[in-house]
N, CA, C and O of each residue as an XYZ file, in Angstrom:
332
protein
N     -21.915     24.187      7.973
C     -20.871     23.195      8.105
C     -20.984     22.203      6.935
O     -22.059     21.968      6.384
N     -19.843     21.645      6.592
C     -19.786     20.682      5.501
C     -18.748     19.610      5.843
O     -17.871     19.818      6.681
N     -18.867     18.479      5.185
C     -17.903     17.395      5.376
C     -16.731     17.618      4.420
O     -16.920     17.832      3.223
N     -15.525     17.562      4.968
C     -14.297     17.725      4.184
C     -13.468     16.458      4.329
O     -13.227     15.983      5.439
N     -13.038     15.920      3.207
C     -12.232     14.699      3.217
C     -10.815     15.033      2.766
O     -10.609     15.694      1.748
N      -9.848     14.564      3.541
C      -8.451     14.828      3.228
C      -7.575     13.806      3.932
O      -8.006     13.102      4.845
N      -6.332     13.750      3.478
C      -5.358     12.846      4.081
C      -4.159     13.647      4.570
O      -3.724     14.600      3.924
N      -3.641     13.248      5.706
C      -2.401     13.805      6.245
C      -1.392     12.663      6.346
O      -1.724     11.564      6.791
N      -0.176     12.932      5.934
C       0.904     11.964      6.071
C       1.979     12.604      6.927
O       2.441     13.705      6.627
N       2.380     11.927      7.986
C       3.337     12.504      8.925
C       4.527     11.572      9.149
O       4.457     10.361      8.941
N       5.617     12.196      9.582
C       6.810     11.451      9.970
C       6.993     11.623     11.466
O       6.922     12.738     11.982
N       7.225     10.542     12.148
C       7.420     10.572     13.597
C       8.809     11.114     13.930
O       9.719     11.043     13.105
N       8.971     11.652     15.135
C      10.289     12.157     15.541
C      11.378     11.085     15.453
O      12.513     11.376     15.077
N      11.029      9.861     15.799
C      11.958      8.726     15.706
C      11.522      7.891     14.505
O      10.531      7.164     14.576
N      12.259      7.996     13.410
C      11.854      7.331     12.164
C      11.885      5.808     12.238
O      11.319      5.135     11.376
N      12.534      5.264     13.252
C      12.600      3.808     13.389
C      11.525      3.273     14.326
O      11.407      2.062     14.514
N      10.747      4.166     14.911
C       9.742      3.794     15.897
C       8.536      3.112     15.243
O       8.125      3.466     14.137
N       7.989      2.140     15.946
C       6.744      1.509     15.509
C       5.623      2.525     15.716
O       5.376      2.919     16.855
N       4.937      2.961     14.667
C       3.932      4.014     14.812
C       2.745      3.631     15.690
O       2.036      4.507     16.185
N       2.524      2.350     15.886
C       1.373      1.913     16.684
C       1.483      2.290     18.160
O       0.492      2.232     18.888
N       2.682      2.675     18.610
C       2.820      3.080     20.009
C       2.053      4.379     20.294
O       1.837      4.726     21.456
N       1.649      5.085     19.261
C       0.930      6.354     19.425
C      -0.592      6.207     19.331
O      -1.312      7.203     19.401
N      -1.076      5.001     19.175
C      -2.511      4.782     18.997
C      -3.332      5.385     20.129
O      -4.301      6.100     19.874
N      -2.965      5.113     21.356
C      -3.748      5.596     22.488
C      -3.758      7.124     22.560
O      -4.809      7.724     22.786
N      -2.610      7.750     22.371
C      -2.577      9.213     22.438
C      -3.365      9.836     21.287
O      -3.973     10.891     21.469
N      -3.370      9.217     20.121
C      -4.186      9.714     19.007
C      -5.668      9.593     19.326
O      -6.457     10.468     18.968
N      -6.044      8.526     19.990
C      -7.450      8.354     20.400
C      -7.835      9.396     21.443
O      -8.942      9.934     21.402
N      -6.931      9.686     22.378
C      -7.219     10.686     23.415
C      -7.451     12.074     22.841
O      -8.248     12.836     23.386
N      -6.768     12.421     21.746
C      -6.951     13.750     21.149
C      -8.115     13.786     20.168
O      -8.434     14.848     19.634
N      -8.757     12.644     19.919
C      -9.942     12.616     19.071
C      -9.687     12.286     17.622
O     -10.600     12.387     16.802
N      -8.478     11.895     17.279
C      -8.175     11.588     15.877
C      -8.917     10.361     15.362
O      -9.070     10.196     14.152
N      -9.369      9.518     16.244
C     -10.051      8.298     15.817
C     -11.540      8.529     15.557
O     -12.207      7.660     14.995
N     -12.069      9.689     15.959
C     -13.508      9.924     15.833
C     -13.958     10.129     14.399
O     -15.071      9.747     14.038
N     -13.105     10.729     13.573
C     -13.484     10.985     12.189
C     -12.346     10.692     11.216
O     -12.287     11.259     10.124
N     -11.448      9.804     11.623
C     -10.309      9.476     10.770
C      -9.988      7.992     10.839
O     -10.212      7.322     11.847
N      -9.464      7.516      9.741
C      -8.872      6.182      9.710
C      -7.373      6.404      9.879
O      -6.763      7.166      9.129
N      -6.792      5.742     10.854
C      -5.365      5.869     11.114
C      -4.672      4.706     10.418
O      -4.981      3.541     10.668
N      -3.723      5.042      9.533
C      -3.067      4.029      8.702
C      -1.608      3.854      9.115
O      -0.814      4.791      9.042
N      -1.273      2.657      9.544
C       0.100      2.325      9.903
C       0.657      1.446      8.799
O      -0.042      0.561      8.305
N       1.884      1.669      8.408
C       2.463      0.828      7.377
C       3.974      0.817      7.475
O       4.587     -0.226      7.705
N       4.559      1.967      7.302
C       6.008      2.093      7.297
C       6.469      2.614      8.653
O       5.885      3.556      9.187
N       7.496      2.018      9.203
C       8.039      2.490     10.484
C       8.345      3.973     10.395
O       8.883      4.456      9.398
N       7.995      4.684     11.452
C       8.295      6.099     11.528
C       7.306      7.009     10.820
O       7.507      8.223     10.774
N       6.243      6.442     10.267
C       5.265      7.232      9.520
C       3.846      6.799      9.869
O       3.598      5.644     10.214
N       2.913      7.759      9.771
C       1.491      7.465      9.954
C       0.721      8.264      8.912
O       1.057      9.409      8.612
N      -0.312      7.641      8.369
C      -1.231      8.322      7.464
C      -2.591      8.422      8.124
O      -2.989      7.532      8.875
N      -3.296      9.489      7.850
C      -4.634      9.706      8.398
C      -5.575     10.029      7.253
O      -5.271     10.877      6.415
N      -6.697      9.368      7.215
C      -7.737      9.699      6.240
C      -8.906     10.295      7.025
O      -9.680      9.577      7.658
N      -9.014     11.615      6.968
C     -10.034     12.331      7.731
C     -11.287     12.559      6.903
O     -11.230     12.750      5.689
N     -12.407     12.534      7.584
C     -13.710     12.929      7.037
C     -14.317     13.817      8.114
O     -15.015     13.340      9.009
N     -14.041     15.125      8.016
C     -14.280     16.049      9.117
C     -15.338     17.090      8.773
O     -15.336     17.663      7.683
N     -16.241     17.323      9.722
C     -17.281     18.338      9.596
C     -16.717     19.669     10.099
O     -16.336     19.783     11.264
N     -16.666     20.670      9.221
C     -16.112     21.973      9.595
C     -16.652     23.044      8.650
O     -17.233     22.735      7.609
N     -16.452     24.310      9.030
C     -16.912     25.434      8.203
C     -16.185     25.503      6.869
O     -16.763     25.912      5.862
N     -14.908     25.100      6.864
C     -14.100     25.174      5.649
C     -13.030     24.092      5.677
O     -12.741     23.520      6.728
N     -12.446     23.815      4.523
C     -11.347     22.851      4.466
C     -10.148     23.341      5.285
O      -9.570     22.546      6.026
N      -9.747     24.623      5.185
C      -8.633     25.074      6.034
C      -8.905     24.891      7.529
O      -7.999     24.537      8.284
N     -10.136     25.130      7.957
C     -10.474     24.954      9.379
C     -10.373     23.481      9.769
O      -9.889     23.156     10.853
N     -10.826     22.600      8.896
C     -10.752     21.162      9.168
C      -9.297     20.703      9.245
O      -8.927     19.942     10.140
N      -8.475     21.168      8.304
C      -7.055     20.803      8.291
C      -6.341     21.315      9.539
O      -5.558     20.593     10.155
N      -6.614     22.549      9.901
C      -5.956     23.149     11.072
C      -6.262     22.367     12.342
O      -5.361     22.089     13.134
N      -7.517     22.015     12.537
C      -7.912     21.264     13.742
C      -7.284     19.862     13.752
O      -6.790     19.406     14.783
N      -7.308     19.195     12.609
C      -6.735     17.845     12.526
C      -5.240     17.877     12.830
O      -4.745     17.057     13.602
N      -4.521     18.824     12.223
C      -3.086     18.927     12.441
C      -2.780     19.245     13.899
O      -1.825     18.708     14.461
N      -3.577     20.110     14.516
C      -3.405     20.427     15.937
C      -3.555     19.162     16.790
O      -2.756     18.929     17.696
N      -4.567     18.353     16.505
C      -4.785     17.130     17.286
C      -3.625     16.155     17.124
O      -3.203     15.526     18.094
N      -3.112     16.027     15.911
C      -1.979     15.126     15.676
C      -0.752     15.618     16.452
O      -0.048     14.820     17.071
N      -0.498     16.929     16.419
C       0.643     17.487     17.142
C       0.510     17.310     18.649
O       1.508     17.077     19.332
N      -0.691     17.415     19.171
C      -0.896     17.223     20.610
C      -0.664     15.759     20.992
O      -0.186     15.476     22.091
N      -0.991     14.849     20.111
C      -0.815     13.421     20.392
C       0.638     12.983     20.243
O       1.107     12.112     20.975
N       1.347     13.592     19.292
C       2.720     13.174     18.993
C       3.613     14.417     18.905
O       3.836     14.933     17.810
N       4.116     14.895     20.021
C       4.995     16.071     19.983
C       6.212     15.815     19.085
O       6.813     14.741     19.125
N       6.558     16.816     18.281
C       7.726     16.696     17.407
C       7.449     16.062     16.067
O       8.369     15.891     15.268
N       6.194     15.705     15.793
C       5.821     15.092     14.517
C       6.008     16.107     13.385
O       5.861     17.311     13.592
N       6.334     15.608     12.187
C       6.535     16.472     11.024
C       5.480     16.165      9.976
O       5.271     15.005      9.622
N       4.815     17.197      9.480
C       3.835     17.030      8.417
C       4.578     16.862      7.101
O       5.364     17.727      6.714
N       4.336     15.757      6.415
C       5.040     15.466      5.160
C       4.186     15.811      3.935
O       4.701     16.280      2.920
N       2.869     15.571      4.047
C       2.015     15.772      2.874
C       0.564     15.931      3.296
O       0.107     15.313      4.257
N      -0.145     16.765      2.562
C      -1.603     16.911      2.702
C      -2.198     16.599      1.341
O      -1.716     17.083      0.317
N      -3.236     15.799      1.335
C      -3.890     15.441      0.083
C      -5.390     15.598      0.257
O      -5.999     14.925      1.089
N      -5.986     16.489     -0.529
C      -7.438     16.655     -0.490
C      -8.083     15.522     -1.276
O      -7.576     15.107     -2.318
N      -9.193     15.032     -0.773
C      -9.937     13.976     -1.456
C     -11.106     14.669     -2.157
O     -11.957     15.265     -1.497
N     -11.152     14.595     -3.483
C     -12.223     15.289     -4.219
C     -13.598     14.734     -3.939
O     -14.585     15.223     -4.489
């Protein structure tokens, strides 16, 4: 296992929604355990993950699954690997 650092940027189903309403559901799915959740623009959330996994694809897949479980209908806008 290795630590993989990456960022996910997502758009909420309701672009005018305050993203902080999803804080509790993100915590329930475990997104807060190894990620910084960044709120800034209405309708969007950024995540800075530092995840222990066998590979970067495995880390990304698990993180994206957790975000989708917390916020049904969310759209992935961008993935950025942190070197």
